[in-house]
Structures are given as structure tokens and as C-alpha cells.
C-alpha positions in Angstrom: -56.0 -76.4 87.0 -55.0 -72.9 87.3 -51.2 -73.8 86.5 -52.3 -75.4 83.3 -54.7 -72.7 82.5 -51.8 -70.1 82.7 -49.7 -72.4 80.5 -52.2 -72.4 77.7 -52.8 -68.6 77.7 -49.0 -67.7 78.3 -48.7 -64.0 77.2 -50.7 -64.3 74.0 -49.8 -61.4 71.6 -52.4 -60.3 69.3 -50.5 -59.6 66.1 -52.5 -57.3 63.9 -51.0 -56.7 60.6 -52.4 -53.5 59.0 -50.5 -52.7 55.7 -51.7 -49.2 54.4 -50.3 -46.3 52.0 -47.7 -44.1 53.2 -47.5 -44.3 56.4 -49.0 -47.6 56.8 -49.4 -49.5 60.2 -49.5 -53.3 60.8 -51.0 -54.2 64.3 -49.7 -57.8 65.6 -52.2 -59.0 68.1 -51.4 -61.2 71.4 -51.5 -65.0 71.2 -55.0 -65.4 69.9 -55.9 -68.7 68.0 -56.4 -67.8 64.4 -55.2 -64.3 64.5 -54.4 -63.0 60.9 -51.8 -60.6 60.3 -53.3 -58.2 58.2 -51.8 -56.0 55.6 -52.7 -53.3 53.2 -52.1 -52.8 49.6 -50.0 -50.0 48.2 -48.8 -48.4 44.9 -45.5 -46.9 43.9 -43.4 -46.2 40.9 -40.1 -47.7 40.0 -38.6 -44.2 40.8 -40.0 -44.1 44.2 -40.4 -46.2 47.5 -43.1 -46.6 50.3 -42.6 -47.1 54.0 -44.7 -49.1 56.2 -44.9 -48.8 60.1 -45.3 -51.9 62.2 -46.3 -52.4 65.9 -47.4 -55.0 68.4 -50.4 -54.3 70.4 -51.5 -56.1 73.7 -54.5 -58.1 73.4 -56.4 -59.0 76.7 -58.4 -61.7 74.4 -56.0 -64.1 75.4 -56.9 -64.3 78.9 -53.9 -62.4 80.0 -53.4 -58.7 79.8 -50.2 -57.0 78.6 -47.9 -57.4 76.0 -46.1 -60.6 75.5 -43.1 -58.9 73.7 -40.4 -58.0 76.2 -36.7 -57.6 76.2 -36.3 -61.2 77.4 -39.0 -62.4 75.1 -38.7 -60.3 71.6 -40.7 -60.8 68.8 -39.4 -60.8 65.2 -41.4 -59.5 62.1 -40.1 -61.3 58.9 -40.7 -59.6 55.4 -40.6 -62.1 52.7 -40.4 -60.1 49.6 -40.3 -61.6 46.2 -37.5 -61.0 43.8 -37.5 -57.6 42.3 -38.7 -55.9 45.4 -36.4 -54.5 48.2 -37.4 -54.4 51.7 -35.3 -52.4 53.9 -34.7 -53.8 56.5 -36.1 -57.3 55.7 -37.0 -57.8 59.5 -37.6 -55.9 62.6 -37.4 -57.1 66.3 -40.0 -55.9 69.0 -39.4 -55.8 72.6 -42.4 -53.9 73.6 -45.9 -53.2 72.1 -47.2 -49.9 70.7 -43.9 -48.8 69.4 -43.9 -48.2 65.6 -41.0 -49.7 63.4 -40.7 -48.7 59.7 -39.9 -51.0 56.7 -39.2 -49.3 53.4 -40.3 -51.1 50.2 -39.0 -50.3 46.5 -39.0 -52.1 43.2 -36.8 -51.8 39.9 -39.5 -52.8 37.5 -43.2 -52.4 37.2 -45.5 -55.2 38.1 -47.8 -56.4 41.0 -45.8 -58.1 44.1 -47.3 -60.2 47.0 -45.3 -59.3 50.2 -45.6 -62.1 52.8 -45.3 -60.9 56.5 -45.1 -63.2 59.5 -44.2 -63.1 63.2 -42.0 -65.4 65.4 -40.5 -65.3 68.8 -37.8 -66.9 70.9 -40.5 -69.3 72.6 -41.5 -67.0 75.3 -44.6 -66.1 73.5 -46.9 -67.6 71.2 -48.0 -65.8 67.9 -50.1 -66.7 65.3 -47.9 -67.7 62.3 -50.6 -67.8 59.7 -49.0 -65.7 56.8 -50.3 -62.3 56.2 -49.8 -60.6 52.7 -50.3 -57.4 50.8 -49.8 -56.5 47.1 -47.3 -53.8 46.0 -48.4 -52.5 42.8 -45.5 -50.8 41.0 -45.8 -48.7 37.8 -43.2 -46.8 35.5 -43.0 -43.3 36.5 -44.5 -41.0 33.9 -41.9 -39.5 31.1 -40.4 -36.3 31.9 -41.6 -33.4 29.9 -39.7 -33.2 26.6 -37.4 -30.3 27.0 -36.0 -28.5 23.8 -32.5 -29.5 22.5 -29.6 -27.2 23.5 -28.5 -25.2 20.4 -24.8 -23.9 20.4 -23.9 -21.4 17.8 -21.1 -19.2 17.1 -21.0 -15.4 17.9 -20.9 -12.9 15.0 -18.2 -14.0 12.4 -16.1 -11.6 10.4 -13.9 -12.8 7.6 -11.4 -10.9 5.3 -12.7 -11.4 1.5 -10.4 -13.5 -0.6 -12.0 -12.7 -3.9 -14.8 -11.5 -5.8 -17.1 -14.1 -4.5 -16.4 -13.5 -0.9 -14.6 -15.7 1.4 -14.9 -19.3 2.6 -16.1 -19.4 6.1 -15.7 -22.0 8.9 -17.8 -22.0 11.9 -19.0 -24.4 14.5 -22.8 -25.1 15.4 -23.8 -28.0 17.7 -26.7 -29.2 19.5 -27.3 -31.6 22.3 -30.5 -33.1 23.8 -31.0 -35.1 26.9 -33.1 -37.6 25.4 -31.1 -38.2 22.1 -27.7 -36.7 23.0 -25.6 -34.9 20.2 -27.6 -33.6 17.2 -26.6 -31.9 14.0 -28.4 -28.6 13.6 -29.6 -27.5 10.0 -28.4 -23.9 8.8 -29.6 -21.9 5.9 -29.0 -18.5 4.5 -31.0 -16.1 2.3 -34.7 -15.8 1.3 -35.9 -18.4 -0.1 -33.5 -20.3 2.4 -30.6 -22.1 1.1 -28.8 -24.8 2.8 -25.3 -23.6 4.2 -22.4 -25.6 6.2 -19.1 -24.6 7.5 -16.6 -24.2 4.7 -19.1 -22.8 2.2 -18.3 -19.3 0.5 -20.2 -16.4 1.6 -20.7 -13.2 -0.2 -19.3 -9.7 0.6 -21.7 -8.0 3.2 -23.6 -9.5 6.2 -25.5 -12.9 5.9 -27.7 -14.0 8.7 -27.3 -17.8 9.1 -30.5 -19.4 10.7 -29.8 -22.7 12.4 -32.4 -25.1 13.8 -32.6 -28.6 15.4 -35.4 -31.1 16.3 -34.9 -34.2 18.7 -36.9 -37.4 18.3 -39.7 -36.2 20.6 -40.5 -33.3 18.2 -39.0 -30.6 20.7 -36.9 -28.0 18.6 -34.8 -25.0 19.0 -33.6 -22.3 16.7 -31.0 -19.5 16.6 -28.9 -17.4 14.3 -25.5 -15.5 14.0 -24.3 -13.2 11.5 -21.4 -13.7 9.1 -19.7 -10.5 7.7 -17.3 -10.8 4.8 -15.4 -7.4 4.6 -12.9 -6.1 1.9 -10.2 -4.3 3.5 -7.6 -4.9 0.9 -6.6 -1.9 -1.0 -6.2 -1.9 -4.8 -2.8 -2.4 -6.5 -1.8 0.4 -8.9 0.4 -0.8 -11.6 3.7 1.2 -11.9 3.5 4.0 -14.5 6.6 5.2 -16.8 7.5 8.6 -16.4 6.5 10.9 -19.3 8.8 13.2 -21.2 7.5 16.0 -23.5 8.9 19.0 -25.3 7.7 22.4 -24.7 5.7 24.2 -27.4 5.7 27.7 -25.7 6.9 29.5 -22.5 4.0 27.8 -20.8 5.2 24.4 -21.3 3.0 21.9 -23.3 -0.1 20.0 -23.2 0.8 16.5 -22.2 -1.6 13.5 -22.8 -0.8 10.3 -21.1 -2.7 7.2 -20.3 -3.9 6.6 -16.5 -2.0 3.5 -14.9 -4.1 0.6 -14.2 -5.2 -0.8 -10.9 -6.5 -4.2 -9.9 -8.4 -5.2 -6.9 -8.6 -8.5 -5.1 -12.4 -8.3 -4.9 -13.6 -5.9 -7.7 -11.0 -6.8 -10.3 -10.2 -3.7 -12.4 -10.5 -0.3 -10.6 -10.5 3.0 -12.1 -7.5 5.3 -11.5 -7.7 9.1 -11.3 -4.7 11.2 -11.7 -3.9 15.0 -11.0 -2.9 16.9 -13.1 -5.1 15.1 -15.4 -4.0 14.0 -18.8 -4.5 16.7 -21.4 -3.5 19.5 -18.9 -0.9 22.1 -19.6 2.3 21.3 -17.8 4.9 23.7 -17.3 8.6 23.7 -18.5 9.6 21.6 -15.3 9.3 18.1 -13.6 5.6 17.8 -12.3 4.8 15.0 -10.1 1.5 13.4 -10.9 -0.5 11.8 -8.1 -2.8 9.0 -8.8 -5.4 7.3 -6.4 -7.7 4.3 -7.0 -10.7 3.4 -4.7 -12.5 0.2 -4.7 -16.0 -0.3 -3.8 -15.5 -0.9 -0.4 -13.6 2.5 0.1 -10.1 1.0 0.2 -7.7 3.3 -1.5 -4.3 3.3 -3.1 -1.8 5.9 -4.2 0.9 6.0 -6.9 3.0 8.6 -8.7 4.9 9.3 -11.8 6.5 12.2 -13.2 5.8 14.5 -16.4 9.1 16.1 -17.4 8.4 19.1 -20.1 11.7 19.8 -21.7 12.6 23.0 -23.1 13.9 22.2 -26.7 12.9 25.6 -28.1 16.0 27.5 -29.3 15.6 31.4 -29.2 14.0 33.1 -32.2 13.9 36.2 -33.8 17.5 37.6 -33.2 18.1 41.0 -33.9 21.4 42.9 -34.2 21.3 46.3 -32.2 23.7 48.8 -33.9 24.8 50.4 -37.0 26.1 47.5 -38.8 23.6 45.7 -41.3 24.1 42.8 -43.4 26.0 43.5 -46.6 27.3 46.9 -45.3 30.8 48.1 -46.3 32.9 50.8 -44.5 36.4 52.3 -45.1 38.9 51.5 -42.7 38.6 53.6 -39.7 34.9 54.1 -40.2 33.5 50.9 -38.8 30.8 51.4 -36.4 31.0 50.2 -32.8 30.5 46.5 -32.2 26.8 45.7 -32.1 24.7 43.8 -29.6 21.6 41.6 -30.1 18.5 40.5 -28.8 16.2 37.5 -29.2 12.9 36.0 -28.0 12.9 32.8 -26.3 9.6 30.8 -26.4 10.6 28.2 -23.5 12.6 28.8 -20.4 13.4 32.4 -21.3 16.5 34.2 -22.9 19.7 33.9 -20.8 22.0 35.7 -23.1 22.8 36.9 -26.7 26.4 37.6 -27.7 28.0 38.9 -30.9 31.4 37.6 -32.2 33.2 38.0 -35.1 33.5 41.8 -35.0 36.5 43.3 -36.4 37.7 47.0 -37.8 40.6 45.3 -40.0 40.2 45.6 -43.6 38.5 42.6 -45.2 35.3 40.8 -45.1 33.7 40.0 -41.7 31.0 37.9 -40.4 29.1 38.9 -37.3 27.5 36.1 -35.4 24.9 36.6 -32.7 24.3 33.7 -30.6 21.2 33.5 -28.4 21.1 31.2 -25.4 18.1 30.3 -23.2 18.1 29.3 -19.6 18.3 25.7 -20.2 21.1 26.0 -22.8 19.2 25.9 -26.1 20.9 28.1 -28.7 20.4 29.7 -32.1 22.4 31.9 -34.1 22.3 34.6 -36.8 25.0 35.9 -39.0 25.5 39.3 -40.9 28.5 40.1 -43.5 30.0 43.4 -43.7 33.2 44.5 -45.4 35.9 47.0 -44.3 37.5 48.6 -47.4 41.1 49.5 -47.5 42.7 52.9 -48.6 43.6 53.4 -52.1 47.3 53.8 -52.2 49.3 55.4 -55.1 53.0 55.6 -55.5 55.8 55.4 -55.3 56.2 58.2 -57.5 59.4 59.1 -59.6 62.1 58.9 -59.3 61.3 55.6 -57.8 60.2 52.8 -60.2 57.6 50.2 -59.1 56.6 46.8 -60.2 59.7 44.4 -60.5 62.0 47.3 -61.3 65.1 47.2 -59.2 66.1 50.7 -58.3 69.9 51.1 -58.2 71.3 54.0 -56.1 74.6 54.9 -54.4 74.8 53.7 -50.9 74.5 56.3 -48.2 72.3 58.6 -50.6 68.9 59.9 -49.7 66.0 58.7 -52.1 62.7 60.8 -52.1 59.8 58.2 -51.6 56.5 60.0 -52.7 53.0 58.4 -52.6 49.4 59.4 -51.9 46.6 57.8 -49.8 42.9 58.0 -50.6 39.9 56.8 -48.8 37.7 56.6 -51.4 37.7 59.7 -53.1 39.1 61.5 -50.1 42.7 62.2 -50.1 44.3 61.6 -46.6 46.8 64.2 -45.8 47.6 63.2 -42.0 50.8 61.2 -41.5 48.9 59.5 -38.9 47.5 57.5 -41.8 50.7 56.1 -42.5 51.8 53.1 -40.1 55.4 52.4 -41.1 57.9 52.9 -43.8 60.6 50.1 -43.6 63.6 48.8 -45.4 64.3 45.5 -45.1 67.5 43.5 -46.5 66.6 40.9 -48.9 69.1 38.8 -51.3 70.1 40.5 -54.5 69.8 37.0 -56.1 66.0 37.3 -55.8 66.1 39.9 -58.3 68.2 38.2 -61.0 66.7 38.7 -64.5 64.6 41.7 -63.0 65.3 45.1 -64.8 67.4 47.6 -63.1 66.9 51.3 -63.1 69.3 53.7 -61.7 67.7 56.7 -59.6 68.9 59.9 -61.1 67.5 62.2 -58.7 68.8 62.2 -55.1 66.9 63.9 -52.4 68.3 66.0 -50.0 67.3 66.5 -46.2 66.5 64.0 -43.5 64.2 60.9 -43.7 61.4 62.5 -41.8 57.8 61.7 -43.4 55.6 65.0 -44.3 52.8 65.7 -46.5 53.6 68.2 -49.3 50.5 70.1 -49.8 52.1 71.9 -52.8 52.5 68.6 -54.7 49.6 67.1 -53.0 51.7 63.9 -51.9 53.3 62.2 -49.0 57.2 62.6 -49.1 59.7 60.3 -47.2 63.5 61.1 -47.7 64.9 57.6 -47.3 68.6 57.7 -46.5 69.8 54.4 -47.9 72.5 52.5 -45.6 76.1 52.6 -46.5 76.4 48.9 -47.6 77.2 48.7 -51.3 76.0 45.6 -53.1 73.0 45.1 -51.0 69.4 45.0 -51.8 66.3 46.2 -49.9 62.7 46.1 -49.8 61.4 49.5 -49.0 57.6 49.1 -47.8 55.3 51.7 -46.8 52.5 50.3 -44.6 49.3 52.4 -44.2 47.2 52.2 -41.0 44.6 50.0 -42.7 47.4 47.6 -43.5 47.8 48.5 -47.1 51.4 48.4 -48.5 53.6 49.8 -51.3 56.8 48.1 -51.8 59.7 49.2 -53.9 63.1 47.2 -54.6 66.6 48.7 -54.3 70.2 47.8 -54.8 72.9 49.9 -53.4 76.0 50.6 -55.4 
């Protein structure tokens, strides 16, 4: 009887399955009829898991003390999880009692899942196989807090103006959101705000661009950046022709000119200022006029041209300096010294004044004063004066004058008598006689001319003298010893005046 009794109560394990929230423990009792594997319900989210600890406890109620689970007679805990629930591991092996072994449960979707747990052995012990179960309640995790989108804006933009309206500006403004992905921000400028996009034209100056973005959950982000459109292009001054003017005085001339024009990329037409200004007094020279233009942004440009004031003013007020005046007349030998001249120049200044045409010879003479300034302009002034000749009288008898051919024996001496007067004043010095010359001529030249024989023949030499008693010059001409020859006998006074008589030698 005892042996049979022992076989009936062979090492019963009381299996107690106690499933509770983390940590949960299930107790599995020894072999006792109608033992129930008990478990506790638990709640998790799809984003989490729960761990339950299991153990086998000895139960003396089966008539035998101790634990039936041994290395030789292990007990197996089986986890029967429905689809959608993962048990890790799906089974556990017990070789002793009182030791916890854990199983982790997780689910992919929300819902209530019934988990069945059972115990089996290899035959060495008997365990209650009535199924035990618990419910795993799975919920979705609460949504994360809605964080604002990320707004990425460029830094300050500086752009060169390309025209009066400013410049086209391109920029990159982006946004991203964990919930919605890439988003397009909205940007505005001005007050009231005006929508603006990359590639729009921005005016000169600084424009604040305000951007914002809102995700589908209503979270928003804002930011701004500055766009600066600058004008750094200098104006362009149109070339200006050089200016030429004529002097009106020694100080030069007042010159009026039109300022050159200038254009600017942004501002259009720009005023040009020049110095010396139009209407200024310019000297007789070439003066550089410096011009500048400044646009609204302060950019400047420079240009030059020249103003040349030419001296075309000839000298004026020419005056002869000396004792010869216009219309004067002088006897030969009494002409005053050559005069000089002066003049006034209203331009570059007088360079020289020269008198030409001066002569002491008998005749009418024109004195010409030529004044020249320092740039070569000239002017002239003329006066006329007359040099009067001597008054010659003679030859007196025995010489005949006119076309009469005086005949005389060759080799004889002929007295030649004459008088010289300067006005009413008789000249008595032989220095007033320049020469008395006899020149052979053809007797045929006198064909038809009357002949008159000289009856009186002088004696003495041929020297010239003034006879104070007779009040005349006497020159005794000794004729050549050449019969049948003809001669002109000419007395030339120092003033160039002449008396000529014609002779034929017999």
C-alpha cells in the first residue's frame, strides 16, 4: 500500500502562475489535482514592453515535501502568445524551485491579447495542465509634443544695384518639420507686408525680409534677414570738347561753356560741377577745367577739358619817337636821326616795335613801324616824309646847256661854272660836290643837235674851287686829246642831283 501511495503522490509540484505588472511573478505549485496556473493582467504601449518573472514553488500538499523540478526532471513553462504579441523567450525550463526566470512581452498594435501559460515535464513529475491565462492590454503611445518646424534663412544679403529700381535678389529660404517633412516658408517685406520671393527686385537700401512657416499641427517658426542693395557704380561723364576763345584784354576773356553731362546707372542724369566755372575770367593761356559728378550714393567721377584763350589782339597806339612826323620835308643832309616806336598791347604784351623805311636820300620815304606782341600778332603804322634836293644852277657860260653840243679843241681847258643852293642858302663848300665826271659817248647820239663852239678857254688846273668873288663853283676841265670824240660832263652833288653838258672835241 505504501508503494502505491508513493506512486500516486510522486513529487507533485504546486504550480502557481501569478502574472502581475512589472515585475510580475507566477508561482507554479507542485502536483496537486486541480491546481490552477494563475496570471495577472498587464498594460503596455506599442512603443514599450513588459517583463514577467516565473518560478516553481514546492508544495507539501501533495503528500511529499520538496520540489519536483530537478535537473533530471525539469519542468517546462510554455508561453502561448496570440498573433501580434511577441514573448521572448517563448518557453523557460526549470530545474529547481524558487528561482525566477523572466519572459518579455511586446506588441505591434493596440488591443487586448489573451496570453495562455502551461507547464509540462518529462514524466518525472506531474503538473496541473489546466491552462492559465492573462490579458495583455496594449495601447498606442501618446503622440509626441508638436515641436516647431526648423526654418533656415540666409544671412544678410548685399547686392549691387543694377538700375534705378534696385537689383534682382536671389536667396534660399527653406523649412523642415519632423511631422510634415520639407515645408515652404512664406516671406514678406514692407509695412503693410507684401509677399516677396527669391528673384524679386529689391529697392536701394536695407529691406528686412520676414519669413514664417506653419506645420500641419499648427506649430510655427519665424525669422528674418536683411537684403541690402547698394549703389557703388560711379557716374559716367560724357567727354567735353575743348573750348577756344579770343582774348578781349591782357587779362584774357570771360568764357562761357556748357557743363558736360553725366549719367548714372541708378540715378539717371547727374549734375556735373566744373572749376573754373563757366563765366569765369580765363587768362591768355590753356587752362584745364576739372569737372566732377556725384550721385546720390556719394559715388564720384571726374573729367577734364581745356579752355584756351588765344591772343588775337594786335598791338595798338603805335607812336613814332623822334623828330620825323608825317608830312615832314627836309633838305638833303638835314634829315633827323632814324626814329624808334612804341605801342600798347592789350593781350600777351608787347614784344617789339621796329621802324623800317628810313632814308636820308633825296625823295619821298615811308617810315613803317611794326609792333609785335609776344604771340606774334602784329600791327603797323606809316608816316611819309620827303628829302628835298639841292637846287643846282649852271653850267654857266662859256658852256651851253640843254641839247647844245659844245665844241672845243681837244686838250684845251674848259671852265665849268655852277651854283648849289639848299633852299635859299647857297652852298660854298666843295664837300657839297660829290663828283665831276666826263664820260665818252657816241657822237651819233647828238646828230641833229645844235653845236656851239666854246670861245673862252680856261687856264690852270682842273681842281674844283668856289670863287667867292663870282659866287660860284669853278671846275677847269682839261679835255682829253682825242679829236672827233664826244663826252658827257656831269657834276653830281652829294644829294645825288646832277648837271650834265655835252661836248665834242675837235
